[in-house]
VOGU-3710 file (C-alpha; in Angstrom, 3 decimals, decimal comma):
1> mranrwqgsf> 0,034/-0,106/0,160  1,205/3,532/-1,122  2,194/5,471/2,291  2,477/8,915/1,415  1,071/10,085/4,695  1,775/12,725/7,172  5,123/11,890/8,843  5,348/13,144/12,418  3,749/13,389/16,049  0,444/14,918/16,073
11> rrtaaawtlg> -0,878/15,572/19,634  -4,439/14,960/20,834  -4,840/18,670/20,264  -4,210/18,641/16,801  -5,882/15,455/16,069  -8,968/17,110/17,888  -8,687/19,983/15,694  -8,208/18,109/12,330  -11,385/16,102/13,385  -13,280/19,008/14,415
21> aalgaglvat> -12,329/21,118/11,135  -13,484/18,308/9,026  -16,618/17,732/10,827  -17,293/21,715/10,853  -16,920/21,909/7,379  -19,161/19,014/6,817  -16,651/16,726/5,267  -17,302/13,403/6,919  -19,917/12,403/4,397  -20,214/10,044/1,538
31> paaaqsfdel> -17,113/9,789/-0,280  -18,633/10,352/-3,791  -20,669/13,228/-2,658  -18,245/15,870/-3,946  -15,087/15,446/-6,225  -13,472/18,567/-4,960  -11,104/19,196/-2,413  -13,553/20,920/-0,082  -11,089/21,307/2,929  -8,468/23,385/0,838
41> taarsavsgs> -11,718/25,530/-0,263  -12,724/26,036/3,199  -9,274/26,694/4,462  -8,549/29,313/1,835  -11,833/31,187/2,722  -10,759/31,087/6,231  -7,330/32,863/5,506  -9,017/35,284/3,255  -11,419/36,285/6,189  -8,422/36,594/8,771
51> ptdaaaqlrl> -4,946/36,877/6,921  -3,384/37,062/10,310  -4,756/34,250/12,026  -1,935/31,742/12,519  -4,528/28,876/13,071  -6,075/29,598/9,601  -2,535/29,621/7,851  -1,573/26,481/9,710  -4,981/24,877/8,586  -4,345/26,064/4,916
61> gnalleardf> -0,909/24,715/5,100  -1,883/21,407/6,020  -4,556/21,251/3,212  -2,012/22,426/0,770  0,384/19,546/2,044  -2,118/16,972/1,506  -2,567/18,273/-2,138  1,185/18,039/-2,462  1,253/21,940/-3,203  4,599/22,000/-1,662
71> agakgafeaa> 5,376/25,704/-2,353  2,065/26,870/-1,200  2,150/24,657/2,204  5,535/26,059/2,730  4,197/29,752/2,408  1,252/29,038/4,593  3,350/27,705/7,362  5,871/30,339/7,122  2,867/32,856/7,286  1,463/31,186/10,513
81> lrqrqnwvda> 5,090/31,414/11,865  5,180/35,452/11,463  2,169/35,580/13,439  3,146/33,068/15,968  6,939/32,749/16,388  8,596/29,374/17,066  4,958/27,381/16,868  5,942/23,732/16,945  2,916/22,669/14,778  4,010/25,132/11,914
91> lwglarirma> 7,498/23,978/12,440  6,244/20,555/12,154  4,513/21,348/8,941  7,718/22,602/7,304  9,478/19,338/8,426  6,510/17,449/6,794  7,228/19,014/3,531  10,651/18,002/3,344  9,776/14,395/4,228  7,152/14,091/1,688
101> qgdyeearna> 9,842/15,266/-0,671  12,121/12,798/0,362  14,987/15,366/1,238  16,828/14,008/4,425  19,148/16,960/4,858  16,453/19,665/4,789  14,004/17,625/6,961  16,776/17,382/9,375  17,303/20,920/9,332  13,695/21,682/9,869
111> crrvvsaage> 13,396/19,166/12,802  16,225/20,894/14,420  14,116/24,089/14,352  11,496/22,050/15,932  13,781/20,817/18,628  14,858/24,395/19,373  11,301/25,664/19,657  10,108/22,566/21,876  12,964/22,109/23,917  15,852/19,415/24,040
121> sapsghvcmg> 13,995/17,121/25,959  10,624/17,428/24,397  9,108/14,416/22,702  7,890/16,304/19,519  11,644/17,231/18,473  12,819/13,507/18,953  9,861/12,089/16,812  10,711/14,633/14,117  14,326/13,536/14,163  13,441/10,003/13,996
131> qaylvwrrss> 11,132/10,600/10,908  13,934/12,543/9,158  16,138/9,510/9,784  13,509/7,232/8,226  13,553/9,496/5,258  17,396/8,666/5,052  16,793/5,093/5,580  18,428/5,037/8,751  16,062/2,732/11,151  18,329/2,169/13,969
141> laieefdkal> 18,917/5,780/14,555  15,092/6,665/14,010  14,320/3,976/16,758  16,934/5,754/19,103  14,877/8,987/18,660  11,730/7,499/19,051  13,033/5,667/22,157  14,105/9,074/23,630  10,721/10,466/22,942  9,054/7,594/24,786
151> aadasnagal> 11,473/8,099/27,723  10,060/11,455/28,211  6,378/10,288/27,555  5,782/6,631/27,528  2,641/6,899/25,780  3,588/9,325/23,262  1,614/8,344/20,037  4,134/9,833/17,385  6,770/7,934/18,954  4,959/4,719/18,829
161> sglgdahara> 3,763/5,405/15,348  7,382/5,973/14,217  8,531/2,604/15,631  5,624/1,165/13,847  7,063/2,957/10,557  10,746/1,461/11,390  9,443/-1,972/11,866  7,311/-1,760/8,652  10,385/-0,656/6,972  12,111/-3,759/8,019
171> nqidqaieky> 9,201/-5,789/7,032  8,497/-6,912/10,904  4,811/-6,852/10,068  3,695/-8,106/13,634  5,873/-5,788/15,401  4,784/-2,866/13,262  1,004/-3,707/13,893  1,778/-3,726/17,692  3,435/-0,423/17,650  0,548/0,990/15,411
181> raavasdagl> -2,000/-0,334/17,814  -0,354/1,215/20,581  -0,288/4,389/18,849  -3,999/4,638/18,108  -4,836/3,296/21,676  -2,799/6,349/23,041  -4,337/8,563/20,311  -7,143/7,536/18,234  -6,887/10,542/16,080  -3,504/9,769/14,837
191> learlglatm> -4,077/9,367/11,173  -0,510/8,263/10,177  -0,795/5,412/12,614  -4,354/4,336/11,197  -2,729/4,396/7,744  0,457/2,434/8,834  -1,848/0,050/10,555  -4,228/-0,465/7,364  -0,851/-0,990/5,270  0,483/-3,858/7,640
201> lerkndaaga> -2,864/-5,565/7,866  -3,005/-5,542/3,928  0,448/-7,224/4,011  -1,005/-9,753/6,292  -3,776/-10,412/3,941  -6,455/-9,177/6,117  -8,220/-6,864/3,612  -11,331/-6,644/6,058  -9,047/-5,232/8,613  -7,347/-2,895/6,334
211> iaelrtalgv> -10,737/-1,615/5,128  -12,009/-1,149/8,597  -8,832/0,970/9,603  -9,142/3,180/6,377  -12,712/3,912/7,045  -11,734/5,037/10,599  -9,052/6,974/9,141  -11,440/9,056/7,186  -13,453/9,558/10,238  -10,320/11,180/11,553
221> rswsadahyn> -9,276/12,985/8,388  -12,256/12,892/5,669  -9,817/14,630/3,150  -6,919/12,101/3,231  -6,106/11,436/-0,211  -4,081/8,199/0,863  -7,137/6,681/2,744  -9,398/7,327/-0,142  -7,155/5,876/-2,505  -6,373/2,579/-0,470
231> lgrlltadte> -10,208/2,112/-0,003  -10,757/2,438/-3,570  -8,124/-0,067/-4,229  -9,352/-2,560/-1,605  -13,224/-2,366/-2,147  -14,852/-4,752/-4,380  -17,797/-2,701/-4,743  -17,109/-0,655/-7,926  -19,430/2,426/-7,151  -18,058/2,690/-3,862
241> aighlaqava> -14,566/2,194/-4,838  -14,864/4,577/-7,641  -16,353/7,321/-5,462  -13,227/6,980/-3,050  -10,783/7,169/-6,114  -12,573/10,313/-7,426  -11,943/11,845/-4,050  -8,371/10,922/-4,118  -7,702/12,534/-7,125  -9,573/15,587/-6,474
251> irpsftdaqv> -7,636/16,178/-3,329  -4,310/15,282/-4,867  -4,283/15,654/-8,638  -0,393/14,670/-8,715  -1,281/11,246/-7,383  -0,455/9,252/-10,132  -1,244/5,948/-8,566  -4,854/7,022/-7,673  -5,217/8,360/-11,249  -4,450/5,117/-12,919
261> eygrrlsavg> -6,472/3,200/-10,509  -9,632/5,431/-10,972  -9,194/5,122/-14,770  -8,675/1,558/-14,508  -11,664/0,986/-12,263  -13,856/3,290/-14,525  -12,573/1,175/-17,690  -13,602/-2,075/-15,532  -17,344/-0,940/-15,563  -17,418/0,274/-19,168
271> rwpdavaplr> -17,245/3,885/-18,374  -14,717/4,444/-21,174  -15,181/8,324/-21,829  -14,758/9,058/-17,841  -11,804/6,725/-17,885  -10,023/8,888/-20,382  -9,438/11,966/-18,146  -7,508/10,426/-15,317  -5,614/8,087/-17,458  -4,430/11,125/-19,765
281> tafgqrpnva> -3,481/12,928/-16,345  -1,591/9,798/-15,371  0,157/9,409/-18,837  1,127/13,256/-18,529  2,712/12,347/-15,200  4,300/9,198/-16,349  4,686/8,929/-19,794  7,154/6,156/-20,205  5,337/3,745/-18,086  3,774/0,777/-20,441
291> qvsellgial> 0,951/0,065/-18,129  -0,202/3,760/-18,231  0,171/4,045/-21,939  -1,718/0,767/-22,200  -4,770/1,516/-20,267  -4,969/4,958/-21,850  -4,767/3,202/-25,387  -7,502/0,917/-24,401  -9,797/3,575/-23,153  -9,073/5,635/-26,323
301> wktgelgeae> -9,757/2,632/-28,518  -13,217/2,072/-26,588  -14,071/5,769/-27,474  -13,214/5,773/-31,087  -10,004/7,845/-30,725  -8,158/5,066/-33,155  -5,192/7,270/-34,040  -4,154/8,220/-30,659  -4,849/4,859/-29,369  -2,699/3,103/-31,846
311> trlraaiegv> 0,255/5,532/-30,633  -0,428/4,558/-27,035  -0,889/1,107/-27,622  2,424/0,645/-29,715  4,523/2,659/-27,113  3,035/0,267/-24,373  4,086/-2,859/-26,423  7,388/-1,452/-27,193  7,795/-1,346/-23,324  6,077/-4,575/-22,446
321> pnsprgneal> 6,008/-6,776/-25,870  4,541/-9,778/-23,948  1,357/-7,978/-22,852  -1,712/-9,823/-23,952  -4,105/-7,056/-23,306  -1,923/-4,700/-25,137  -1,524/-6,924/-28,234  -5,148/-7,597/-28,445  -6,357/-3,982/-28,210  -3,630/-2,647/-30,758
331> gevivaagri> -4,742/-5,662/-32,922  -8,444/-4,319/-32,585  -7,499/-0,899/-33,319  -5,607/-1,693/-36,368  -8,615/-3,840/-37,662  -11,158/-1,040/-36,846  -8,676/0,946/-39,046  -8,921/-1,541/-41,982  -5,446/-2,897/-41,789  -6,895/-6,318/-41,402
341> eeglrfleta> -3,767/-8,586/-41,824  -1,673/-6,351/-39,651  -4,193/-6,320/-36,779  -4,821/-10,136/-37,229  -0,856/-10,620/-36,419  -1,230/-8,719/-33,183  -4,614/-10,645/-32,134  -2,673/-13,884/-32,972  0,181/-12,883/-30,588  -2,120/-11,944/-28,028
351> anleatnpml> -3,960/-15,472/-28,271  -0,480/-17,061/-28,174  0,265/-15,361/-25,124  -2,924/-15,806/-23,296  -3,473/-19,439/-24,191  -6,154/-20,079/-21,824  -8,588/-17,339/-22,967  -11,110/-18,754/-25,466  -12,323/-15,243/-26,534  -9,200/-14,301/-28,344
361> plrlaeilrg> -9,387/-17,472/-30,785  -13,151/-16,929/-31,030  -12,571/-13,182/-32,092  -9,752/-14,015/-34,664  -12,370/-16,673/-36,178  -15,092/-13,885/-36,233  -12,605/-11,462/-38,294  -11,376/-14,261/-40,604  -15,145/-15,243/-41,225  -16,005/-11,720/-42,059
371> qgrntlatgw> -13,130/-11,993/-44,739  -14,659/-15,098/-46,230  -11,533/-16,988/-44,936  -13,398/-19,839/-43,337  -10,777/-22,485/-43,349  -8,355/-20,455/-41,025  -11,647/-19,471/-39,103  -12,617/-22,886/-38,551  -8,935/-23,587/-37,064  -9,446/-20,766/-34,477
381> lekavkikpd> -12,914/-22,012/-33,715  -11,350/-25,326/-32,958  -8,735/-24,068/-30,528  -11,463/-22,015/-28,902  -13,685/-25,006/-27,900  -10,685/-26,967/-26,626  -10,212/-24,279/-24,074  -13,939/-23,929/-23,095  -15,714/-27,053/-24,383  -19,069/-25,460/-23,824
391> lsrayamhad> -18,515/-22,121/-25,974  -21,718/-21,830/-27,765  -20,769/-18,978/-29,849  -17,987/-21,139/-31,447  -20,012/-24,124/-32,036  -22,790/-21,627/-33,724  -20,239/-19,909/-36,096  -18,451/-23,321/-36,949  -22,123/-24,860/-37,719  -23,150/-21,970/-39,922
401> ilfeqgryae> -19,683/-22,426/-41,852  -20,685/-26,309/-42,373  -24,110/-25,486/-43,202  -23,005/-22,892/-45,927  -20,744/-25,607/-47,290  -23,689/-27,974/-47,503  -22,293/-30,251/-44,902  -25,664/-30,628/-42,983  -24,936/-33,798/-41,079  -21,842/-32,226/-39,537
411> srglyekala> -23,449/-28,887/-38,909  -26,671/-30,599/-37,393  -24,356/-31,948/-34,446  -22,537/-28,585/-33,720  -25,753/-26,652/-33,718  -26,954/-29,007/-30,980  -23,569/-28,447/-29,143  -24,221/-24,513/-29,339  -27,734/-25,040/-27,788  -26,574/-27,402/-24,995
421> gdgvgidrtr> -23,527/-25,064/-24,325  -23,193/-21,771/-22,261  -25,766/-20,059/-24,270  -23,823/-16,680/-24,182  -24,061/-14,655/-27,370  -26,160/-16,637/-29,333  -29,747/-16,494/-30,828  -31,494/-19,682/-29,658  -34,601/-19,024/-31,745  -32,313/-18,876/-34,804
431> lqgrldqlrs> -30,341/-21,988/-34,088  -33,380/-23,961/-33,215  -35,001/-22,881/-36,784  -31,950/-24,195/-38,451  -32,077/-27,332/-36,528  -35,701/-27,882/-37,511  -34,609/-27,148/-41,127  -31,804/-29,469/-40,820  -34,133/-32,371/-39,967  -35,561/-32,397/-43,352
441> lapqp> -32,332/-31,642/-45,251  -30,177/-34,426/-43,449  -32,669/-36,833/-41,434  -31,188/-39,053/-39,063  -30,540/-42,524/-40,344
//
């Protein structure tokens, strides 16, 4: 599970402010209720109404950081500090920016300001430094800092959550779960501990537990892009999943993984025009990732934008030549463009790559039959029914070919198999009528 979460120690007061602000803004609601970042809008409004209010600037900084607008968040936190010098919460905000950017040295420098403002012995400075060390991938040093914080405050939730992060980095899943649970027991409003716990539960194949924690996380902060994204990934109900993913990308447009998953889930339910927008966004952010190009190419094909679809799909196959779905989609695009022979080659490649999929040889047979190439079509139909012996469409097509060739006795048996098969995609009335006709043309001996 992706973990672009806020790093650091949030005291109970900060957690209470976060939950209270979300409730006050009416944000704890149905995820799909509004595909916009309402907290950011509310925070900007609060600052506009009171530019010298340090708390309003802090709120804006937090919202901008969630959106990954680092420059804007930095400006807001610094504005808060101009009104309230050495305010630890605002200094923490500046440190979290650097942590989110993966900049250890700047994170460490920012944490030194936290230490200076809070005092050498204060837990918050040690927790901040511990998180900075995790950015540097120095877990042992991070653990030392978290232990120092706990020596000063044995129930410090930020330190306990930080230890969970350190264990998670070392793939010590059970230990990480223990520390995250201790953190939320100490502070139920600590978002990063909830997200970390969900991550570990998913890694233990406890999807239900992970989903429950993510739902709780959204009760803490309904505008958590990571919670929305991970719920969207894990939920099986398409409508709810799509709603969460829509919120994730509304909150954080630069969240490429969420854009990809959003487009993928929309594609899975046939909402191809809707899928194009997030996939275009993801492609703009990661133009060289084959999976993104493939998903966008497929969505463009389904919406009839064949020229761009072919470009994207060729790029995808260049990156991953053995993708059955990419070869299939490119073949279909080229066939739709009227270049049948070239398209058939890609479709045949797809069929060979995904040898257990009966629909690919069936599709090849359909195209070949449309070209009047019944002998080749028959060969693919025989492959299809070897994979799926009750494939009614394949039997019906083969029977039609034999009927047209005057091979009535053979076609009769295939029509009967078509009617006895899975029944998908056939006109039972037509097939039964053909059987009735055959009884006079080729009576049973």
